[in-house]
VODRENPA-826301 format. One record per residue (C-alpha): residue number from 1; residue in one letter; chain; y negated, x negated, z. Coordinates in Angstrom, 3 decimals. Layout:
BEGIN
 seq type mol        Y        X        Z
 NUM    A   A        Y        X        Z
...
***
This chain:
BEGIN
 seq type mol        Y        X        Z
   1    M   A    0.642   -3.033  -15.976
   2    S   A    1.866   -6.505  -16.411
   3    P   A    4.897   -8.074  -15.432
   4    P   A    5.402   -9.102  -12.277
   5    P   A    5.643  -13.403  -12.411
   6    C   A    8.479  -15.606  -11.904
   7    V   A    9.623  -16.660   -8.584
   8    T   A   11.995  -18.891   -7.879
   9    A   A   14.431  -19.915   -4.936
  10    S   A   16.613  -22.053   -4.517
  11    V   A   20.659  -20.413   -4.074
  12    H   A   22.944  -22.344   -2.125
  13    R   A   27.059  -21.005   -1.790
  14    S   A   30.216  -22.163   -1.127
  15    T   A   32.369  -23.197   -4.290
  16    T   A   35.147  -22.313   -2.311
  17    G   A   36.265  -18.270   -1.330
  18    G   A   34.302  -15.562   -1.301
  19    P   A   32.556  -12.833   -2.366
  20    Y   A   30.235  -13.801    0.624
  21    P   A   27.336  -11.965    2.112
  22    V   A   23.556  -13.503    1.599
  23    L   A   20.985  -15.006    3.953
  24    L   A   17.905  -14.755    2.306
  25    A   A   14.279  -15.993    3.348
  26    R   A   11.170  -15.580    1.345
  27    L   A    7.988  -17.868    2.720
  28    P   A    4.658  -18.972    1.084
  29    Y   A    4.988  -22.344    2.689
  30    G   A    7.584  -24.812    0.303
  31    K   A   11.190  -24.019    0.080
  32    N   A   11.823  -27.920   -0.131
  33    V   A   10.187  -28.358    3.113
  34    P   A   12.437  -29.757    5.620
  35    L   A   10.447  -28.346    7.977
  36    W   A   11.383  -24.521    7.329
  37    T   A   15.580  -25.325    7.905
  38    I   A   15.154  -24.516   11.336
  39    L   A   14.842  -21.259   10.444
  40    L   A   17.337  -21.501    7.815
  41    D   A   19.577  -24.003    7.492
  42    P   A   20.692  -23.621    3.572
  43    L   A   23.814  -26.068    4.193
  44    G   A   24.660  -24.933    7.162
  45    V   A   24.464  -21.125    6.284
  46    A   A   27.138  -21.792    2.774
  47    R   A   29.802  -23.663    5.786
  48    G   A   29.655  -20.957    7.840
  49    G   A   30.655  -18.264    4.847
  50    F   A   27.348  -17.141    3.755
  51    S   A   25.134  -17.629    0.920
  52    G   A   21.373  -18.609    1.570
  53    V   A   18.584  -18.137   -0.776
  54    V   A   15.288  -19.129   -0.011
  55    Q   A   12.288  -18.526   -2.016
  56    D   A    8.933  -19.542   -2.331
  57    T   A    6.498  -16.071   -2.401
  58    R   A    4.478  -14.738   -5.033
  59    G   A    1.811  -17.858   -5.803
  60    R   A    3.492  -20.688   -4.085
  61    S   A    4.604  -24.095   -4.758
  62    A   A    6.764  -23.447   -7.298
  63    S   A    6.177  -19.469   -7.856
  64    E   A    4.074  -18.591  -10.741
  65    G   A    1.445  -15.818   -9.646
  66    V   A   -1.368  -15.248   -7.804
  67    W   A   -1.537  -16.082   -4.694
  68    E   A   -2.981  -12.833   -2.039
  69    P   A   -1.573  -12.961    1.091
  70    W   A    0.340   -9.692    1.977
  71    T   A    0.046   -8.010   -0.571
  72    Y   A    3.234   -8.113   -2.660
  73    E   A    5.346   -8.431   -0.104
  74    A   A    6.783   -4.901    0.392
  75    D   A    7.348   -5.054   -3.518
  76    D   A    8.532   -8.596   -4.772
  77    G   A   11.124   -7.643   -1.332
  78    Y   A   12.947   -5.189   -2.906
  79    D   A   13.632   -6.966   -5.662
  80    T   A   14.579  -10.595   -4.165
  81    V   A   17.279   -8.730   -2.106
  82    R   A   18.344   -6.538   -5.255
  83    W   A   18.826   -9.503   -7.084
  84    A   A   20.228  -11.739   -3.970
  85    A   A   23.067   -8.708   -4.012
  86    V   A   23.766   -9.660   -7.335
  87    L   A   24.006  -13.321   -7.977
  88    P   A   27.045  -15.181   -8.428
  89    G   A   29.208  -15.591   -4.915
  90    S   A   28.018  -12.171   -3.660
  91    N   A   29.914   -9.495   -1.546
  92    G   A   25.831   -7.043   -2.414
  93    R   A   25.139   -7.333    1.088
  94    V   A   21.807   -9.222    1.793
  95    G   A   20.255  -10.097    5.402
  96    V   A   16.852  -11.726    5.495
  97    I   A   15.907  -14.015    8.616
  98    G   A   12.803  -16.239    9.213
  99    G   A    9.835  -16.231   10.979
 100    S   A    5.746  -16.491   10.803
 101    Y   A    4.774  -15.172    7.632
 102    F   A    8.414  -14.750    6.116
 103    G   A    8.967  -12.735    9.103
 104    N   A    6.362  -10.378    8.199
 105    T   A    7.992  -10.543    4.817
 106    Q   A   11.255   -9.563    5.922
 107    W   A    9.595   -5.662    7.439
 108    M   A    7.924   -5.801    4.070
 109    A   A   11.467   -5.496    2.847
 110    A   A   12.806   -3.246    5.529
 111    L   A   10.255   -0.879    4.261
 112    S   A   10.741   -0.505    0.551
 113    K   A   14.568    0.297    1.788
 114    P   A   16.809   -2.131   -0.931
 115    P   A   20.265   -0.340   -1.087
 116    E   A   21.581   -3.622   -1.005
 117    L   A   19.506   -4.792    2.440
 118    K   A   21.842   -4.726    5.457
 119    A   A   19.595   -6.472    8.692
 120    I   A   16.484   -8.651    8.920
 121    A   A   15.953  -10.712   12.108
 122    P   A   12.374  -11.425   12.067
 123    R   A   10.696  -14.432   14.853
 124    S   A    7.619  -13.702   15.402
 125    P   A    6.068  -12.090   12.779
 126    G   A    2.630  -11.239   12.024
 127    P   A    1.227   -8.770   11.154
 128    S   A    3.383   -6.001   12.889
 129    R   A    0.584   -4.397   14.103
 130    T   A   -2.552   -5.281   11.627
 131    M   A   -4.653   -8.035   11.409
 132    D   A   -5.296   -7.916   15.116
 133    F   A   -3.530  -11.612   15.270
 134    F   A   -7.316  -12.930   13.304
 135    A   A   -9.170  -11.332   16.346
 136    R   A   -9.538  -10.157   20.457
 137    G   A  -10.920   -7.751   21.528
 138    G   A  -13.885   -7.717   18.940
 139    A   A  -14.404  -11.505   18.756
 140    I   A  -12.522  -13.122   15.812
 141    E   A   -9.756  -15.835   16.521
 142    L   A  -10.841  -18.454   14.483
 143    E   A   -8.426  -20.792   16.115
 144    T   A   -5.180  -18.333   14.526
 145    T   A   -6.979  -17.611   10.665
 146    L   A   -9.530  -21.566   10.003
 147    P   A   -6.340  -24.072   10.273
 148    W   A   -3.577  -21.745    9.329
 149    S   A   -6.251  -20.532    6.250
 150    L   A   -6.228  -24.703    5.493
 151    Q   A   -2.978  -25.658    5.635
 152    T   A   -2.203  -23.024    3.155
 153    G   A   -5.090  -24.083    0.720
 154    V   A   -3.245  -27.401    0.732
 155    D   A   -0.867  -25.905   -1.845
 156    T   A   -4.014  -23.689   -4.171
 157    L   A   -5.904  -27.113   -4.719
 158    M   A   -2.470  -29.046   -5.960
 159    R   A   -1.647  -26.340   -8.333
 160    R   A   -5.139  -25.615   -9.230
 161    H   A   -5.342  -29.515   -9.972
 162    A   A   -2.072  -30.660  -10.678
 163    D   A   -2.956  -31.790  -14.251
 164    D   A   -6.008  -33.706  -13.170
 165    P   A   -5.119  -36.373  -10.096
 166    A   A   -8.217  -37.884  -10.285
 167    A   A   -9.338  -34.197   -8.704
 168    L   A   -7.544  -33.862   -6.692
 169    G   A   -7.754  -36.327   -4.183
 170    P   A  -10.857  -35.950   -3.748
 171    A   A  -10.246  -32.285   -2.780
 172    L   A   -7.402  -32.617   -1.117
 173    G   A   -9.260  -34.967    1.492
 174    A   A  -12.446  -32.840    1.906
 175    L   A  -10.198  -30.260    2.581
 176    V   A   -8.797  -32.830    5.809
 177    H   A  -12.006  -33.611    6.670
 178    D   A  -12.761  -29.227    7.323
 179    M   A   -9.611  -30.062    9.022
 180    D   A  -10.295  -32.395   11.273
 181    Q   A  -14.022  -31.406   12.292
 182    G   A  -12.687  -27.729   13.035
 183    A   A  -13.305  -27.895   17.174
 184    T   A  -16.535  -30.116   16.542
 185    S   A  -18.153  -28.573   13.673
 186    G   A  -15.560  -25.671   12.151
 187    Y   A  -15.977  -23.020   14.526
 188    W   A  -19.724  -23.059   14.731
 189    E   A  -19.933  -22.259   11.070
 190    L   A  -21.536  -18.720   10.704
 191    P   A  -20.887  -16.003    9.295
 192    A   A  -17.505  -15.933   11.200
 193    G   A  -16.911  -13.217    9.571
 194    R   A  -17.060  -14.541    6.012
 195    H   A  -16.635  -17.956    6.495
 196    P   A  -18.289  -20.554    4.146
 197    V   A  -15.283  -22.922    4.707
 198    F   A  -13.191  -20.949    1.963
 199    Q   A  -16.117  -20.851   -0.245
 200    R   A  -16.950  -24.515   -0.718
 201    H   A  -13.159  -25.474   -1.520
 202    G   A  -12.456  -22.227   -3.582
 203    I   A   -9.384  -21.042   -1.464
 204    Q   A   -7.595  -17.728   -0.459
 205    E   A   -8.595  -16.818    3.771
 206    L   A   -5.397  -15.335    5.415
 207    G   A   -6.087  -11.667    6.132
 208    F   A   -8.930  -10.947    8.288
 209    E   A  -11.972  -11.257    5.617
 210    H   A   -9.875   -9.212    3.229
 211    S   A   -8.683   -7.239    6.444
 212    R   A  -12.776   -5.578    6.985
 213    R   A  -13.423   -4.791    3.686
 214    D   A   -9.792   -3.030    3.134
 215    P   A   -8.990   -0.827    5.702
 216    E   A   -6.810    0.454    3.050
 217    W   A   -5.044   -2.783    1.869
 218    S   A   -4.511   -3.828    5.940
 219    A   A   -2.633   -0.765    6.608
 220    A   A    0.031   -1.196    3.662
 221    C   A    0.083   -4.917    4.963
 222    R   A    1.238   -3.561    8.623
 223    V   A    4.367   -2.920   10.225
 224    A   A    2.391   -0.826   13.030
 225    G   A    3.968    2.865   13.382
 226    R   A    6.323    2.125   10.401
 227    Q   A    9.053    0.801   11.899
 228    A   A   11.013    4.008   12.910
 229    E   A   10.948    4.183    8.265
 230    V   A   13.184    0.704    8.965
 231    D   A   17.200    1.945    8.863
 232    V   A   19.103   -1.536    9.076
 233    P   A   19.417   -3.092   12.886
 234    S   A   16.772   -5.954   13.168
 235    L   A   16.967   -8.862   15.584
 236    N   A   13.646   -9.286   17.239
 237    V   A   12.450  -12.309   18.619
 238    G   A    9.265  -14.022   19.515
 239    G   A    7.859  -16.396   22.377
 240    W   A    5.928  -14.633   25.772
 241    Y   A    3.073  -17.005   25.073
 242    E   A    2.219  -17.248   21.714
 243    V   A    0.149  -15.311   18.927
 244    F   A    2.327  -13.109   17.984
 245    S   A    3.766  -11.939   20.710
 246    P   A    2.387   -8.412   20.709
 247    G   A    3.442   -7.572   17.383
 248    T   A    6.807   -8.552   18.304
 249    L   A    6.816   -6.124   21.796
 250    D   A    5.675   -3.069   19.907
 251    N   A    8.305   -4.438   17.267
***
């Protein structure tokens, strides 16, 4: 077995007082992207008496490894919580926070039971039941799986062509073109259950196709039926009309 890849994290802590508890977010969208500060403002966390840690998940942005959506979040979450608990200035108590994909990373960490984890606060996590937010009533919900997978594919292409700017521009242009053409052509491509757009760009789809090929993998990545295994407090937040509301209500 090969060792786990090196994942990167930003650590924000007060230079005075302490030690402090740690608030952790693990996300695949780029730890330095300003948008995510609405879910975890690291500087605000530090001013509020916590240490803040924001980590790029395996295979994303500055972290090493291969991007396989959902697959490693339990193991990597366990290791990260234990690491965060012994950072300089930490008092050994860790909470995790965030929404969407990194709502799920919280549940996976909680299910792996690192002893230093004391609370989770998942906002609109997926997948909570199964990969059912990619399909409703037997119909594939391409409105979710297609654009989301294409958006995460940007980072994949940037990593693939990091040393070849001449190739990066056309690759990103083709990907953005398919994003723009979703409503007029992308949603109509067949087979919908093994969508050609992912093969065309060599990017990962976010789990629907994988879940149909490997039900055991899908079961390992979901929270459904396992909530009672989590023995730390959880603050569950969601929107009534959003795509992840069924999972939030279940949890």
